[in-house]
mmCIF file as Biopython writes it, N, C-alpha, C and O atoms, coordinates in Angstrom:
data_model
#
loop_
_atom_site.group_PDB
_atom_site.id
_atom_site.type_symbol
_atom_site.label_atom_id
_atom_site.label_alt_id
_atom_site.label_comp_id
_atom_site.label_asym_id
_atom_site.label_entity_id
_atom_site.label_seq_id
_atom_site.pdbx_PDB_ins_code
_atom_site.Cartn_x
_atom_site.Cartn_y
_atom_site.Cartn_z
_atom_site.occupancy
_atom_site.B_iso_or_equiv
_atom_site.auth_seq_id
_atom_site.auth_asym_id
_atom_site.pdbx_PDB_model_num
ATOM 1   N N  . MET A ? 1  ? 4.898   -4.254  16.165  1.0 0.0 1  A 1 
ATOM 2   C CA . MET A ? 1  ? 4.643   -4.598  14.728  1.0 0.0 1  A 1 
ATOM 3   C C  . MET A ? 1  ? 3.078   -4.886  14.652  1.0 0.0 1  A 1 
ATOM 4   O O  . MET A ? 1  ? 2.387   -5.141  15.638  1.0 0.0 1  A 1 
ATOM 5   N N  . SER A ? 2  ? 2.629   -4.811  13.368  1.0 0.0 2  A 1 
ATOM 6   C CA . SER A ? 2  ? 1.132   -5.242  12.963  1.0 0.0 2  A 1 
ATOM 7   C C  . SER A ? 2  ? 1.368   -6.217  11.813  1.0 0.0 2  A 1 
ATOM 8   O O  . SER A ? 2  ? 2.377   -6.260  11.109  1.0 0.0 2  A 1 
ATOM 9   N N  . GLU A ? 3  ? 0.353   -6.948  11.735  1.0 0.0 3  A 1 
ATOM 10  C CA . GLU A ? 3  ? 0.237   -7.679  10.734  1.0 0.0 3  A 1 
ATOM 11  C C  . GLU A ? 3  ? -1.492  -7.833  10.363  1.0 0.0 3  A 1 
ATOM 12  O O  . GLU A ? 3  ? -2.415  -7.938  11.171  1.0 0.0 3  A 1 
ATOM 13  N N  . VAL A ? 4  ? -1.543  -7.809  9.101   1.0 0.0 4  A 1 
ATOM 14  C CA . VAL A ? 4  ? -2.930  -7.691  8.293   1.0 0.0 4  A 1 
ATOM 15  C C  . VAL A ? 4  ? -2.666  -8.749  7.121   1.0 0.0 4  A 1 
ATOM 16  O O  . VAL A ? 4  ? -1.705  -9.029  6.405   1.0 0.0 4  A 1 
ATOM 17  N N  . PRO A ? 5  ? -4.005  -9.209  7.272   1.0 0.0 5  A 1 
ATOM 18  C CA . PRO A ? 5  ? -4.070  -10.607 6.059   1.0 0.0 5  A 1 
ATOM 19  C C  . PRO A ? 5  ? -3.858  -10.067 4.726   1.0 0.0 5  A 1 
ATOM 20  O O  . PRO A ? 5  ? -4.451  -9.049  4.369   1.0 0.0 5  A 1 
ATOM 21  N N  . TYR A ? 6  ? -2.909  -10.797 3.835   1.0 0.0 6  A 1 
ATOM 22  C CA . TYR A ? 6  ? -2.614  -10.331 2.607   1.0 0.0 6  A 1 
ATOM 23  C C  . TYR A ? 6  ? -3.861  -10.194 2.066   1.0 0.0 6  A 1 
ATOM 24  O O  . TYR A ? 6  ? -4.245  -9.169  1.503   1.0 0.0 6  A 1 
ATOM 25  N N  . THR A ? 7  ? -4.662  -11.422 2.248   1.0 0.0 7  A 1 
ATOM 26  C CA . THR A ? 7  ? -6.004  -11.803 1.487   1.0 0.0 7  A 1 
ATOM 27  C C  . THR A ? 7  ? -7.262  -10.589 1.737   1.0 0.0 7  A 1 
ATOM 28  O O  . THR A ? 7  ? -8.410  -10.647 1.297   1.0 0.0 7  A 1 
ATOM 29  N N  . SER A ? 8  ? -6.631  -9.448  2.614   1.0 0.0 8  A 1 
ATOM 30  C CA . SER A ? 8  ? -7.887  -8.459  2.606   1.0 0.0 8  A 1 
ATOM 31  C C  . SER A ? 8  ? -7.993  -7.748  1.478   1.0 0.0 8  A 1 
ATOM 32  O O  . SER A ? 8  ? -7.129  -7.968  0.629   1.0 0.0 8  A 1 
ATOM 33  N N  . PRO A ? 9  ? -8.938  -6.840  1.206   1.0 0.0 9  A 1 
ATOM 34  C CA . PRO A ? 9  ? -8.656  -6.088  0.035   1.0 0.0 9  A 1 
ATOM 35  C C  . PRO A ? 9  ? -8.046  -4.731  0.111   1.0 0.0 9  A 1 
ATOM 36  O O  . PRO A ? 9  ? -8.625  -3.645  0.124   1.0 0.0 9  A 1 
ATOM 37  N N  . PHE A ? 10 ? -6.718  -5.003  0.160   1.0 0.0 10 A 1 
ATOM 38  C CA . PHE A ? 10 ? -5.817  -3.989  0.264   1.0 0.0 10 A 1 
ATOM 39  C C  . PHE A ? 10 ? -6.349  -2.599  -0.992  1.0 0.0 10 A 1 
ATOM 40  O O  . PHE A ? 10 ? -6.857  -1.505  -0.743  1.0 0.0 10 A 1 
ATOM 41  N N  . TRP A ? 11 ? -6.028  -3.131  -2.143  1.0 0.0 11 A 1 
ATOM 42  C CA . TRP A ? 11 ? -6.072  -2.231  -3.132  1.0 0.0 11 A 1 
ATOM 43  C C  . TRP A ? 11 ? -7.767  -1.444  -2.979  1.0 0.0 11 A 1 
ATOM 44  O O  . TRP A ? 11 ? -7.961  -0.229  -3.012  1.0 0.0 11 A 1 
ATOM 45  N N  . GLN A ? 12 ? -8.673  -2.347  -2.837  1.0 0.0 12 A 1 
ATOM 46  C CA . GLN A ? 12 ? -9.965  -1.445  -2.470  1.0 0.0 12 A 1 
ATOM 47  C C  . GLN A ? 12 ? -9.895  -0.510  -1.577  1.0 0.0 12 A 1 
ATOM 48  O O  . GLN A ? 12 ? -10.348 0.600   -1.855  1.0 0.0 12 A 1 
ATOM 49  N N  . LEU A ? 13 ? -9.261  -0.783  -0.205  1.0 0.0 13 A 1 
ATOM 50  C CA . LEU A ? 13 ? -9.019  0.185   0.807   1.0 0.0 13 A 1 
ATOM 51  C C  . LEU A ? 13 ? -7.935  1.538   0.289   1.0 0.0 13 A 1 
ATOM 52  O O  . LEU A ? 13 ? -8.255  2.725   0.229   1.0 0.0 13 A 1 
ATOM 53  N N  . PHE A ? 14 ? -7.231  1.220   0.111   1.0 0.0 14 A 1 
ATOM 54  C CA . PHE A ? 14 ? -6.255  2.168   -0.571  1.0 0.0 14 A 1 
ATOM 55  C C  . PHE A ? 14 ? -6.971  3.149   -1.387  1.0 0.0 14 A 1 
ATOM 56  O O  . PHE A ? 14 ? -7.180  4.326   -1.092  1.0 0.0 14 A 1 
ATOM 57  N N  . SER A ? 15 ? -7.353  2.473   -2.540  1.0 0.0 15 A 1 
ATOM 58  C CA . SER A ? 15 ? -7.678  3.130   -3.987  1.0 0.0 15 A 1 
ATOM 59  C C  . SER A ? 15 ? -8.883  4.064   -3.759  1.0 0.0 15 A 1 
ATOM 60  O O  . SER A ? 15 ? -9.075  4.956   -4.586  1.0 0.0 15 A 1 
ATOM 61  N N  . THR A ? 16 ? -9.825  3.913   -2.555  1.0 0.0 16 A 1 
ATOM 62  C CA . THR A ? 16 ? -10.821 4.683   -1.860  1.0 0.0 16 A 1 
ATOM 63  C C  . THR A ? 16 ? -10.624 5.294   -0.874  1.0 0.0 16 A 1 
ATOM 64  O O  . THR A ? 16 ? -11.516 6.112   -0.652  1.0 0.0 16 A 1 
ATOM 65  N N  . LYS A ? 17 ? -9.752  5.269   -0.078  1.0 0.0 17 A 1 
ATOM 66  C CA . LYS A ? 17 ? -9.515  6.011   1.441   1.0 0.0 17 A 1 
ATOM 67  C C  . LYS A ? 17 ? -8.266  6.364   1.505   1.0 0.0 17 A 1 
ATOM 68  O O  . LYS A ? 17 ? -8.121  7.042   2.522   1.0 0.0 17 A 1 
ATOM 69  N N  . TYR A ? 18 ? -6.856  6.198   0.681   1.0 0.0 18 A 1 
ATOM 70  C CA . TYR A ? 18 ? -5.684  6.724   0.610   1.0 0.0 18 A 1 
ATOM 71  C C  . TYR A ? 18 ? -5.718  8.141   -0.654  1.0 0.0 18 A 1 
ATOM 72  O O  . TYR A ? 18 ? -5.776  8.011   -1.877  1.0 0.0 18 A 1 
ATOM 73  N N  . GLY A ? 19 ? -5.677  9.022   -0.114  1.0 0.0 19 A 1 
ATOM 74  C CA . GLY A ? 19 ? -5.629  10.216  -1.197  1.0 0.0 19 A 1 
ATOM 75  C C  . GLY A ? 19 ? -4.430  10.225  -1.812  1.0 0.0 19 A 1 
ATOM 76  O O  . GLY A ? 19 ? -4.813  10.421  -2.965  1.0 0.0 19 A 1 
ATOM 77  N N  . PRO A ? 20 ? -3.159  10.148  -1.883  1.0 0.0 20 A 1 
ATOM 78  C CA . PRO A ? 20 ? -2.415  9.860   -3.127  1.0 0.0 20 A 1 
ATOM 79  C C  . PRO A ? 20 ? -2.822  8.669   -4.097  1.0 0.0 20 A 1 
ATOM 80  O O  . PRO A ? 20 ? -2.449  8.749   -5.267  1.0 0.0 20 A 1 
ATOM 81  N N  . LEU A ? 21 ? -3.251  8.033   -3.858  1.0 0.0 21 A 1 
ATOM 82  C CA . LEU A ? 21 ? -3.564  6.861   -4.488  1.0 0.0 21 A 1 
ATOM 83  C C  . LEU A ? 21 ? -4.897  7.575   -5.446  1.0 0.0 21 A 1 
ATOM 84  O O  . LEU A ? 21 ? -4.940  8.086   -6.564  1.0 0.0 21 A 1 
ATOM 85  N N  . ILE A ? 22 ? -5.766  7.349   -4.533  1.0 0.0 22 A 1 
ATOM 86  C CA . ILE A ? 22 ? -7.069  8.480   -5.263  1.0 0.0 22 A 1 
ATOM 87  C C  . ILE A ? 22 ? -6.562  8.958   -6.290  1.0 0.0 22 A 1 
ATOM 88  O O  . ILE A ? 22 ? -6.715  8.415   -7.384  1.0 0.0 22 A 1 
ATOM 89  N N  . ARG A ? 23 ? -5.733  10.276  -6.091  1.0 0.0 23 A 1 
ATOM 90  C CA . ARG A ? 23 ? -5.004  11.349  -6.956  1.0 0.0 23 A 1 
ATOM 91  C C  . ARG A ? 23 ? -4.863  10.639  -8.146  1.0 0.0 23 A 1 
ATOM 92  O O  . ARG A ? 23 ? -5.497  10.949  -9.155  1.0 0.0 23 A 1 
ATOM 93  N N  . ALA A ? 24 ? -3.896  9.493   -8.093  1.0 0.0 24 A 1 
ATOM 94  C CA . ALA A ? 24 ? -3.075  9.012   -9.154  1.0 0.0 24 A 1 
ATOM 95  C C  . ALA A ? 24 ? -4.039  8.404   -9.644  1.0 0.0 24 A 1 
ATOM 96  O O  . ALA A ? 24 ? -4.095  8.781   -10.814 1.0 0.0 24 A 1 
ATOM 97  N N  . ILE A ? 25 ? -5.009  7.528   -9.408  1.0 0.0 25 A 1 
ATOM 98  C CA . ILE A ? 25 ? -6.509  7.327   -10.453 1.0 0.0 25 A 1 
ATOM 99  C C  . ILE A ? 25 ? -6.937  8.101   -10.877 1.0 0.0 25 A 1 
ATOM 100 O O  . ILE A ? 25 ? -7.087  7.714   -12.036 1.0 0.0 25 A 1 
ATOM 101 N N  . GLN A ? 26 ? -7.432  9.369   -10.797 1.0 0.0 26 A 1 
ATOM 102 C CA . GLN A ? 26 ? -7.989  10.219  -11.093 1.0 0.0 26 A 1 
ATOM 103 C C  . GLN A ? 26 ? -6.801  10.925  -12.089 1.0 0.0 26 A 1 
ATOM 104 O O  . GLN A ? 26 ? -7.201  11.337  -13.178 1.0 0.0 26 A 1 
ATOM 105 N N  . ALA A ? 27 ? -5.413  11.076  -11.777 1.0 0.0 27 A 1 
ATOM 106 C CA . ALA A ? 27 ? -4.672  11.632  -12.878 1.0 0.0 27 A 1 
ATOM 107 C C  . ALA A ? 27 ? -4.839  10.824  -14.372 1.0 0.0 27 A 1 
ATOM 108 O O  . ALA A ? 27 ? -4.976  11.305  -15.497 1.0 0.0 27 A 1 
ATOM 109 N N  . LEU A ? 28 ? -4.761  9.196   -13.865 1.0 0.0 28 A 1 
ATOM 110 C CA . LEU A ? 28 ? -4.957  8.182   -15.472 1.0 0.0 28 A 1 
ATOM 111 C C  . LEU A ? 28 ? -6.575  8.559   -15.865 1.0 0.0 28 A 1 
ATOM 112 O O  . LEU A ? 28 ? -7.025  7.862   -16.775 1.0 0.0 28 A 1 
ATOM 113 N N  . GLY A ? 29 ? -7.413  9.474   -15.350 1.0 0.0 29 A 1 
ATOM 114 C CA . GLY A ? 29 ? -8.395  9.630   -15.992 1.0 0.0 29 A 1 
ATOM 115 C C  . GLY A ? 29 ? -9.345  8.608   -15.970 1.0 0.0 29 A 1 
ATOM 116 O O  . GLY A ? 29 ? -10.343 8.723   -16.682 1.0 0.0 29 A 1 
ATOM 117 N N  . GLY A ? 30 ? -9.112  7.120   -14.900 1.0 0.0 30 A 1 
ATOM 118 C CA . GLY A ? 30 ? -10.258 6.368   -15.026 1.0 0.0 30 A 1 
ATOM 119 C C  . GLY A ? 30 ? -9.773  5.072   -16.356 1.0 0.0 30 A 1 
ATOM 120 O O  . GLY A ? 30 ? -10.555 4.174   -16.668 1.0 0.0 30 A 1 
ATOM 121 N N  . GLN A ? 31 ? -8.800  5.178   -16.800 1.0 0.0 31 A 1 
ATOM 122 C CA . GLN A ? 31 ? -8.568  4.209   -18.120 1.0 0.0 31 A 1 
ATOM 123 C C  . GLN A ? 31 ? -8.283  3.071   -17.348 1.0 0.0 31 A 1 
ATOM 124 O O  . GLN A ? 31 ? -7.567  2.953   -16.354 1.0 0.0 31 A 1 
ATOM 125 N N  . GLY A ? 32 ? -9.174  1.996   -18.159 1.0 0.0 32 A 1 
ATOM 126 C CA . GLY A ? 32 ? -8.985  0.960   -17.119 1.0 0.0 32 A 1 
ATOM 127 C C  . GLY A ? 32 ? -7.446  0.169   -17.194 1.0 0.0 32 A 1 
ATOM 128 O O  . GLY A ? 32 ? -6.965  -0.300  -16.162 1.0 0.0 32 A 1 
ATOM 129 N N  . SER A ? 33 ? -6.832  0.083   -18.320 1.0 0.0 33 A 1 
ATOM 130 C CA . SER A ? 33 ? -5.708  -0.690  -18.524 1.0 0.0 33 A 1 
ATOM 131 C C  . SER A ? 33 ? -4.679  0.296   -17.572 1.0 0.0 33 A 1 
ATOM 132 O O  . SER A ? 33 ? -3.821  -0.350  -16.970 1.0 0.0 33 A 1 
ATOM 133 N N  . LYS A ? 34 ? -4.661  1.365   -17.418 1.0 0.0 34 A 1 
ATOM 134 C CA . LYS A ? 34 ? -3.930  2.418   -16.855 1.0 0.0 34 A 1 
ATOM 135 C C  . LYS A ? 34 ? -3.634  2.010   -15.075 1.0 0.0 34 A 1 
ATOM 136 O O  . LYS A ? 34 ? -2.653  1.860   -14.346 1.0 0.0 34 A 1 
ATOM 137 N N  . VAL A ? 35 ? -5.197  1.947   -14.947 1.0 0.0 35 A 1 
ATOM 138 C CA . VAL A ? 35 ? -5.371  1.581   -13.374 1.0 0.0 35 A 1 
ATOM 139 C C  . VAL A ? 35 ? -4.909  0.414   -13.048 1.0 0.0 35 A 1 
ATOM 140 O O  . VAL A ? 35 ? -4.133  0.345   -12.094 1.0 0.0 35 A 1 
ATOM 141 N N  . GLU A ? 36 ? -5.369  -1.032  -13.930 1.0 0.0 36 A 1 
ATOM 142 C CA . GLU A ? 36 ? -4.953  -2.253  -14.046 1.0 0.0 36 A 1 
ATOM 143 C C  . GLU A ? 36 ? -3.340  -2.423  -13.271 1.0 0.0 36 A 1 
ATOM 144 O O  . GLU A ? 36 ? -2.927  -2.933  -12.229 1.0 0.0 36 A 1 
ATOM 145 N N  . ALA A ? 37 ? -2.717  -1.663  -14.467 1.0 0.0 37 A 1 
ATOM 146 C CA . ALA A ? 37 ? -1.480  -1.821  -14.387 1.0 0.0 37 A 1 
ATOM 147 C C  . ALA A ? 37 ? -0.989  -1.019  -12.888 1.0 0.0 37 A 1 
ATOM 148 O O  . ALA A ? 37 ? -0.204  -1.641  -12.173 1.0 0.0 37 A 1 
ATOM 149 N N  . LEU A ? 38 ? -1.350  0.029   -12.544 1.0 0.0 38 A 1 
ATOM 150 C CA . LEU A ? 38 ? -1.239  0.576   -11.016 1.0 0.0 38 A 1 
ATOM 151 C C  . LEU A ? 38 ? -1.429  -0.262  -10.060 1.0 0.0 38 A 1 
ATOM 152 O O  . LEU A ? 38 ? -0.533  -0.423  -9.231  1.0 0.0 38 A 1 
ATOM 153 N N  . LYS A ? 39 ? -2.649  -0.983  -9.971  1.0 0.0 39 A 1 
ATOM 154 C CA . LYS A ? 39 ? -3.088  -1.588  -9.302  1.0 0.0 39 A 1 
ATOM 155 C C  . LYS A ? 39 ? -1.823  -2.899  -9.156  1.0 0.0 39 A 1 
ATOM 156 O O  . LYS A ? 39 ? -1.264  -3.086  -8.076  1.0 0.0 39 A 1 
ATOM 157 N N  . HIS A ? 40 ? -1.537  -3.625  -10.233 1.0 0.0 40 A 1 
ATOM 158 C CA . HIS A ? 40 ? -0.338  -4.437  -10.389 1.0 0.0 40 A 1 
ATOM 159 C C  . HIS A ? 40 ? 0.698   -4.173  -9.647  1.0 0.0 40 A 1 
ATOM 160 O O  . HIS A ? 40 ? 1.192   -5.065  -8.957  1.0 0.0 40 A 1 
ATOM 161 N N  . ASP A ? 41 ? 1.178   -2.974  -9.657  1.0 0.0 41 A 1 
ATOM 162 C CA . ASP A ? 41 ? 2.406   -2.349  -8.911  1.0 0.0 41 A 1 
ATOM 163 C C  . ASP A ? 41 ? 2.291   -2.188  -7.951  1.0 0.0 41 A 1 
ATOM 164 O O  . ASP A ? 41 ? 3.166   -2.507  -7.147  1.0 0.0 41 A 1 
ATOM 165 N N  . PHE A ? 42 ? 1.067   -1.573  -7.569  1.0 0.0 42 A 1 
ATOM 166 C CA . PHE A ? 42 ? 0.820   -1.358  -6.050  1.0 0.0 42 A 1 
ATOM 167 C C  . PHE A ? 42 ? 1.155   -2.730  -5.325  1.0 0.0 42 A 1 
ATOM 168 O O  . PHE A ? 42 ? 2.070   -2.866  -4.512  1.0 0.0 42 A 1 
ATOM 169 N N  . ILE A ? 43 ? 0.142   -3.884  -5.804  1.0 0.0 43 A 1 
ATOM 170 C CA . ILE A ? 43 ? 0.480   -4.996  -5.168  1.0 0.0 43 A 1 
ATOM 171 C C  . ILE A ? 43 ? 1.805   -5.480  -4.945  1.0 0.0 43 A 1 
ATOM 172 O O  . ILE A ? 43 ? 2.189   -6.077  -3.940  1.0 0.0 43 A 1 
ATOM 173 N N  . GLN A ? 44 ? 2.726   -5.068  -6.328  1.0 0.0 44 A 1 
ATOM 174 C CA . GLN A ? 44 ? 4.157   -5.642  -6.399  1.0 0.0 44 A 1 
ATOM 175 C C  . GLN A ? 44 ? 4.944   -4.991  -5.385  1.0 0.0 44 A 1 
ATOM 176 O O  . GLN A ? 44 ? 5.931   -5.509  -4.863  1.0 0.0 44 A 1 
ATOM 177 N N  . ALA A ? 45 ? 4.488   -3.831  -5.110  1.0 0.0 45 A 1 
ATOM 178 C CA . ALA A ? 45 ? 5.132   -2.928  -4.076  1.0 0.0 45 A 1 
ATOM 179 C C  . ALA A ? 45 ? 5.304   -3.524  -2.396  1.0 0.0 45 A 1 
ATOM 180 O O  . ALA A ? 45 ? 6.188   -3.303  -1.567  1.0 0.0 45 A 1 
ATOM 181 N N  . LEU A ? 46 ? 4.446   -4.097  -2.347  1.0 0.0 46 A 1 
ATOM 182 C CA . LEU A ? 46 ? 3.461   -4.756  -0.905  1.0 0.0 46 A 1 
ATOM 183 C C  . LEU A ? 46 ? 4.584   -6.343  -0.746  1.0 0.0 46 A 1 
ATOM 184 O O  . LEU A ? 46 ? 5.090   -6.665  0.329   1.0 0.0 46 A 1 
ATOM 185 N N  . THR A ? 47 ? 4.751   -7.022  -1.863  1.0 0.0 47 A 1 
ATOM 186 C CA . THR A ? 47 ? 5.593   -8.376  -2.176  1.0 0.0 47 A 1 
ATOM 187 C C  . THR A ? 47 ? 6.675   -8.167  -0.947  1.0 0.0 47 A 1 
ATOM 188 O O  . THR A ? 47 ? 6.505   -8.898  0.028   1.0 0.0 47 A 1 
ATOM 189 N N  . PRO A ? 48 ? 7.870   -7.151  -0.906  1.0 0.0 48 A 1 
ATOM 190 C CA . PRO A ? 48 ? 8.800   -7.525  -0.157  1.0 0.0 48 A 1 
ATOM 191 C C  . PRO A ? 48 ? 8.419   -7.560  1.433   1.0 0.0 48 A 1 
ATOM 192 O O  . PRO A ? 48 ? 9.317   -7.770  2.249   1.0 0.0 48 A 1 
ATOM 193 N N  . TYR A ? 49 ? 6.931   -7.328  1.899   1.0 0.0 49 A 1 
ATOM 194 C CA . TYR A ? 49 ? 6.852   -7.227  2.941   1.0 0.0 49 A 1 
ATOM 195 C C  . TYR A ? 49 ? 5.990   -8.241  3.409   1.0 0.0 49 A 1 
ATOM 196 O O  . TYR A ? 49 ? 5.655   -8.319  4.591   1.0 0.0 49 A 1 
ATOM 197 N N  . MET A ? 50 ? 5.519   -9.226  2.296   1.0 0.0 50 A 1 
ATOM 198 C CA . MET A ? 50 ? 4.306   -10.405 2.593   1.0 0.0 50 A 1 
ATOM 199 C C  . MET A ? 50 ? 5.437   -11.469 3.272   1.0 0.0 50 A 1 
ATOM 200 O O  . MET A ? 50 ? 6.650   -11.424 3.071   1.0 0.0 50 A 1 
ATOM 201 N N  . HIS A ? 51 ? 4.725   -12.429 4.121   1.0 0.0 51 A 1 
ATOM 202 C CA . HIS A ? 51 ? 5.423   -13.450 4.588   1.0 0.0 51 A 1 
ATOM 203 C C  . HIS A ? 51 ? 4.058   -14.349 5.227   1.0 0.0 51 A 1 
ATOM 204 O O  . HIS A ? 51 ? 3.096   -13.894 5.845   1.0 0.0 51 A 1 
ATOM 205 N N  . GLU A ? 52 ? 4.277   -15.438 4.934   1.0 0.0 52 A 1 
ATOM 206 C CA . GLU A ? 52 ? 3.140   -16.055 5.392   1.0 0.0 52 A 1 
ATOM 207 C C  . GLU A ? 52 ? 1.641   -15.731 5.000   1.0 0.0 52 A 1 
ATOM 208 O O  . GLU A ? 52 ? 0.701   -16.069 5.719   1.0 0.0 52 A 1 
ATOM 209 N N  . ASN A ? 53 ? 1.509   -15.150 3.979   1.0 0.0 53 A 1 
ATOM 210 C CA . ASN A ? 53 ? 0.316   -14.620 3.481   1.0 0.0 53 A 1 
ATOM 211 C C  . ASN A ? 53 ? -0.125  -13.438 4.880   1.0 0.0 53 A 1 
ATOM 212 O O  . ASN A ? 53 ? -1.190  -13.509 5.494   1.0 0.0 53 A 1 
ATOM 213 N N  . LEU A ? 54 ? 0.756   -12.607 5.102   1.0 0.0 54 A 1 
ATOM 214 C CA . LEU A ? 54 ? 0.713   -11.556 6.274   1.0 0.0 54 A 1 
ATOM 215 C C  . LEU A ? 54 ? 1.864   -10.490 5.573   1.0 0.0 54 A 1 
ATOM 216 O O  . LEU A ? 54 ? 2.933   -10.685 4.994   1.0 0.0 54 A 1 
ATOM 217 N N  . ILE A ? 55 ? 1.048   -9.210  5.946   1.0 0.0 55 A 1 
ATOM 218 C CA . ILE A ? 55 ? 2.184   -8.183  5.403   1.0 0.0 55 A 1 
ATOM 219 C C  . ILE A ? 55 ? 2.223   -7.623  7.124   1.0 0.0 55 A 1 
ATOM 220 O O  . ILE A ? 55 ? 1.418   -7.413  8.032   1.0 0.0 55 A 1 
ATOM 221 N N  . LYS A ? 56 ? 3.795   -7.543  6.867   1.0 0.0 56 A 1 
ATOM 222 C CA . LYS A ? 56 ? 4.356   -7.163  8.314   1.0 0.0 56 A 1 
ATOM 223 C C  . LYS A ? 56 ? 4.676   -5.655  8.025   1.0 0.0 56 A 1 
ATOM 224 O O  . LYS A ? 56 ? 5.163   -5.338  6.939   1.0 0.0 56 A 1 
ATOM 225 N N  . GLN A ? 57 ? 4.361   -4.578  9.149   1.0 0.0 57 A 1 
ATOM 226 C CA . GLN A ? 57 ? 4.459   -2.966  9.169   1.0 0.0 57 A 1 
ATOM 227 C C  . GLN A ? 57 ? 5.247   -3.155  10.308  1.0 0.0 57 A 1 
ATOM 228 O O  . GLN A ? 57 ? 4.862   -3.755  11.311  1.0 0.0 57 A 1 
ATOM 229 N N  . ASP A ? 58 ? 6.423   -2.612  10.152  1.0 0.0 58 A 1 
ATOM 230 C CA . ASP A ? 58 ? 7.444   -2.220  11.173  1.0 0.0 58 A 1 
ATOM 231 C C  . ASP A ? 58 ? 7.544   -1.041  11.441  1.0 0.0 58 A 1 
ATOM 232 O O  . ASP A ? 58 ? 7.260   -0.560  10.344  1.0 0.0 58 A 1 
ATOM 233 N N  . TYR A ? 59 ? 7.791   0.022   12.263  1.0 0.0 59 A 1 
ATOM 234 C CA . TYR A ? 59 ? 8.519   1.149   12.248  1.0 0.0 59 A 1 
ATOM 235 C C  . TYR A ? 59 ? 9.473   1.484   13.070  1.0 0.0 59 A 1 
ATOM 236 O O  . TYR A ? 59 ? 9.543   0.996   14.198  1.0 0.0 59 A 1 
ATOM 237 N N  . LEU A ? 60 ? 10.541  2.581   12.494  1.0 0.0 60 A 1 
ATOM 238 C CA . LEU A ? 60 ? 11.689  2.760   13.638  1.0 0.0 60 A 1 
ATOM 239 C C  . LEU A ? 60 ? 11.192  3.826   14.451  1.0 0.0 60 A 1 
ATOM 240 O O  . LEU A ? 60 ? 10.296  4.582   14.075  1.0 0.0 60 A 1 
ATOM 241 N N  . LEU A ? 61 ? 11.927  3.914   15.877  1.0 0.0 61 A 1 
ATOM 242 C CA . LEU A ? 61 ? 11.477  4.543   16.625  1.0 0.0 61 A 1 
ATOM 243 C C  . LEU A ? 61 ? 12.578  5.437   17.038  1.0 0.0 61 A 1 
ATOM 244 O O  . LEU A ? 61 ? 13.256  4.815   17.856  1.0 0.0 61 A 1 
ATOM 245 N N  . THR A ? 62 ? 13.111  6.745   16.817  1.0 0.0 62 A 1 
ATOM 246 C CA . THR A ? 62 ? 14.074  7.363   17.281  1.0 0.0 62 A 1 
ATOM 247 C C  . THR A ? 62 ? 14.174  8.322   18.379  1.0 0.0 62 A 1 
ATOM 248 O O  . THR A ? 62 ? 13.603  9.413   18.364  1.0 0.0 62 A 1 
ATOM 249 N N  . LEU A ? 63 ? 14.905  7.901   19.323  1.0 0.0 63 A 1 
ATOM 250 C CA . LEU A ? 63 ? 14.863  8.945   20.571  1.0 0.0 63 A 1 
ATOM 251 C C  . LEU A ? 63 ? 16.113  9.749   20.588  1.0 0.0 63 A 1 
ATOM 252 O O  . LEU A ? 63 ? 17.204  9.228   20.356  1.0 0.0 63 A 1 
ATOM 253 N N  . ALA A ? 64 ? 15.966  11.051  20.870  1.0 0.0 64 A 1 
ATOM 254 C CA . ALA A ? 64 ? 17.210  12.000  21.198  1.0 0.0 64 A 1 
ATOM 255 C C  . ALA A ? 64 ? 17.244  12.530  22.318  1.0 0.0 64 A 1 
ATOM 256 O O  . ALA A ? 64 ? 16.279  13.043  22.884  1.0 0.0 64 A 1 
ATOM 257 N N  . LEU A ? 65 ? 18.779  12.424  22.887  1.0 0.0 65 A 1 
ATOM 258 C CA . LEU A ? 65 ? 18.646  12.777  24.431  1.0 0.0 65 A 1 
ATOM 259 C C  . LEU A ? 65 ? 19.849  13.831  24.438  1.0 0.0 65 A 1 
ATOM 260 O O  . LEU A ? 65 ? 20.917  13.722  23.835  1.0 0.0 65 A 1 
ATOM 261 N N  . LYS A ? 66 ? 19.306  15.167  25.492  1.0 0.0 66 A 1 
ATOM 262 C CA . LYS A ? 66 ? 20.130  15.823  25.225  1.0 0.0 66 A 1 
ATOM 263 C C  . LYS A ? 66 ? 21.196  15.700  26.239  1.0 0.0 66 A 1 
ATOM 264 O O  . LYS A ? 66 ? 20.887  15.544  27.421  1.0 0.0 66 A 1 
ATOM 265 N N  . ALA A ? 67 ? 22.315  15.754  25.897  1.0 0.0 67 A 1 
ATOM 266 C CA . ALA A ? 67 ? 23.521  15.587  26.909  1.0 0.0 67 A 1 
ATOM 267 C C  . ALA A ? 67 ? 23.892  16.800  27.774  1.0 0.0 67 A 1 
ATOM 268 O O  . ALA A ? 67 ? 24.821  16.724  28.578  1.0 0.0 67 A 1 
#
């Protein structure tokens, strides 16, 4: 599990380096109010993973065994 300070610029990082979010912003045509709404929704989507000013990231590892 890794923890990233929530105060780090998540929006700045993802909106410039993460392809799907970049394409979503481009699809909005750079309209400020719509991009701000997307930013708000993006931050709200992170809320369930926040704990004590950190974003917790976990993953599930599944292993299959041949019988």
